[in-house]
C-alpha positions as CSV (number, residue, x, y, z in Angstrom):
1,X,167.9,132.7,-119.7
2,X,165.3,135.1,-121.1
3,X,161.9,135.4,-119.4
4,X,159.9,134.3,-122.4
5,X,156.6,135.1,-120.8
6,X,157.5,138.8,-120.6
7,X,159.2,138.9,-124.0
8,X,156.2,137.6,-125.8
9,X,153.6,139.0,-123.3
10,X,152.4,135.4,-122.9
11,X,149.5,134.5,-120.6
12,X,150.7,131.0,-119.9
13,X,154.1,129.4,-119.4
14,X,154.6,125.8,-118.5
15,X,158.0,124.2,-118.3
16,X,157.2,120.5,-117.9
17,X,156.2,118.1,-120.7
18,X,154.1,115.0,-120.1
19,X,154.1,112.5,-123.0
20,X,151.8,109.5,-123.4
21,X,152.1,106.7,-125.9
22,X,148.7,105.5,-127.2
23,X,149.0,102.0,-128.6
24,X,147.6,100.6,-131.8
25,X,147.8,96.9,-130.7
26,X,147.5,94.9,-127.5
27,X,150.4,92.9,-126.1
28,X,149.5,90.0,-128.6
29,X,149.6,92.3,-131.7
30,X,145.8,92.5,-132.0
31,X,144.4,95.9,-133.0
32,X,142.9,98.1,-130.2
33,X,140.4,101.0,-130.7
34,X,143.2,103.6,-130.8
35,X,140.9,106.4,-131.8
36,X,138.9,105.8,-128.6
37,X,142.0,105.9,-126.4
38,X,143.4,109.0,-128.2
39,X,140.1,110.8,-127.5
40,X,140.1,109.5,-123.9
41,X,143.7,110.7,-123.3
42,X,143.1,114.1,-124.8
43,X,140.0,114.6,-122.7
44,X,141.8,113.4,-119.6
45,X,144.9,115.6,-120.1
46,X,142.7,118.6,-121.1
47,X,140.7,118.3,-117.9
48,X,143.7,117.7,-115.7
49,X,146.4,120.0,-117.3
50,X,144.5,122.4,-119.5
51,X,145.3,120.9,-122.9
52,X,147.2,118.3,-125.0
53,X,148.2,117.7,-128.6
54,X,148.1,114.3,-130.4
55,X,150.7,113.7,-133.1
56,X,150.2,111.2,-136.0
57,X,151.1,107.6,-135.7
58,X,154.7,106.7,-135.3
59,X,156.4,103.3,-135.4
60,X,157.6,101.5,-132.3
61,X,158.4,98.3,-130.7
62,X,158.2,97.0,-127.1
63,X,159.8,93.9,-125.7
64,X,157.3,91.9,-123.6
65,X,159.5,90.1,-121.1
66,X,156.5,88.4,-119.6
67,X,156.2,86.5,-122.9
68,X,159.8,85.5,-123.2
69,X,161.0,88.7,-124.8
70,X,158.5,88.7,-127.7
71,X,158.7,91.9,-129.7
72,X,155.4,93.8,-130.1
73,X,155.5,96.1,-133.1
74,X,153.2,99.1,-132.7
75,X,152.1,102.4,-134.4
76,X,151.5,104.6,-131.4
77,X,150.0,108.0,-131.3
78,X,152.2,110.4,-129.2
79,X,150.4,112.9,-127.0
80,X,152.1,115.8,-125.3
81,X,150.8,118.1,-122.6
82,X,152.8,121.1,-121.3
83,X,152.2,121.5,-117.6
84,X,154.0,121.9,-114.4
85,X,155.5,119.5,-111.9
86,X,153.2,120.8,-109.3
87,X,150.1,120.1,-111.5
88,X,151.3,116.6,-112.2
89,X,151.9,116.1,-108.5
90,X,148.4,117.3,-107.7
91,X,146.8,115.2,-110.5
92,X,149.0,112.1,-110.2
93,X,146.3,109.8,-108.8
94,X,143.8,110.8,-111.6
95,X,146.5,110.4,-114.3
96,X,147.5,107.0,-112.9
97,X,143.8,105.9,-112.8
98,X,143.6,106.7,-116.5
99,X,146.9,104.9,-117.4
100,X,145.8,101.8,-115.4
101,X,142.4,101.8,-117.1
102,X,143.9,102.1,-120.6
103,X,146.5,99.4,-119.8
104,X,144.0,96.9,-118.5
105,X,141.2,97.6,-121.0
106,X,143.5,97.6,-124.0
107,X,145.3,94.5,-122.8
108,X,148.8,96.1,-122.6
109,X,151.9,94.6,-121.2
110,X,152.9,98.1,-120.1
111,X,151.9,101.7,-120.4
112,X,154.8,104.1,-121.0
113,X,154.9,107.8,-120.4
114,X,157.5,110.5,-120.0
115,X,157.7,113.4,-117.5
116,X,160.3,115.8,-118.8
117,X,163.2,113.5,-119.7
118,X,162.2,110.6,-117.4
119,X,160.6,107.6,-119.1
120,X,158.2,105.7,-116.7
121,X,156.4,102.5,-117.3
122,X,153.5,100.8,-115.5
123,X,153.6,97.1,-116.1
124,X,150.7,94.6,-116.3
125,X,151.5,91.0,-115.4
126,X,150.6,88.3,-117.9
127,X,148.4,86.5,-115.3
128,X,145.3,84.9,-116.7
129,X,145.7,86.7,-120.0
130,X,144.8,85.1,-123.2
131,X,147.6,84.2,-125.6
132,X,147.5,85.0,-129.3
133,X,145.6,81.8,-129.9
134,X,143.0,82.6,-127.3
135,X,144.1,80.1,-124.7
136,X,143.9,81.0,-121.1
137,X,147.3,81.1,-119.5
138,X,148.3,80.9,-115.8
139,X,151.8,81.7,-114.4
140,X,152.9,78.0,-114.4
141,X,151.9,77.4,-118.0
142,X,153.6,80.7,-119.0
143,X,156.9,79.6,-117.4
144,X,156.7,76.3,-119.3
145,X,156.0,78.1,-122.5
146,X,159.1,80.3,-122.0
147,X,161.2,77.2,-121.7
148,X,159.6,75.6,-124.7
149,X,158.1,72.8,-122.6
150,X,154.6,72.2,-124.0
151,X,153.7,69.2,-121.8
């Protein structure tokens, strides 16, 4: 394999890609402030890893198993940051902190990200979340709903 840094007289060479998926909707299909989260993610990745690039909205779907397999259709923005495994290891707690904040504040069922070719997902339980009609749910009620028992 060629040593690309030398061939192109490049000042920086990173071989690990970190990918984040910034949602357009919450786990109930309600819009979230995607522009805010894109800016937050770019700022975080820029500070932690030296830079990142956001790509226009794509189309996606995520199966919310906590809601009986309900499909959540989404138009995520994809963000890539080229870095190193060592940098991700050093910054893992700060990256996780951002992912948890986004997941909780944007009412996500999960936050997915990729390190190289490995897809990872941090899940957020449905406990005490509001359903699409705005009703409070607890675990017992959620189990009844999955069975179709409304009593």
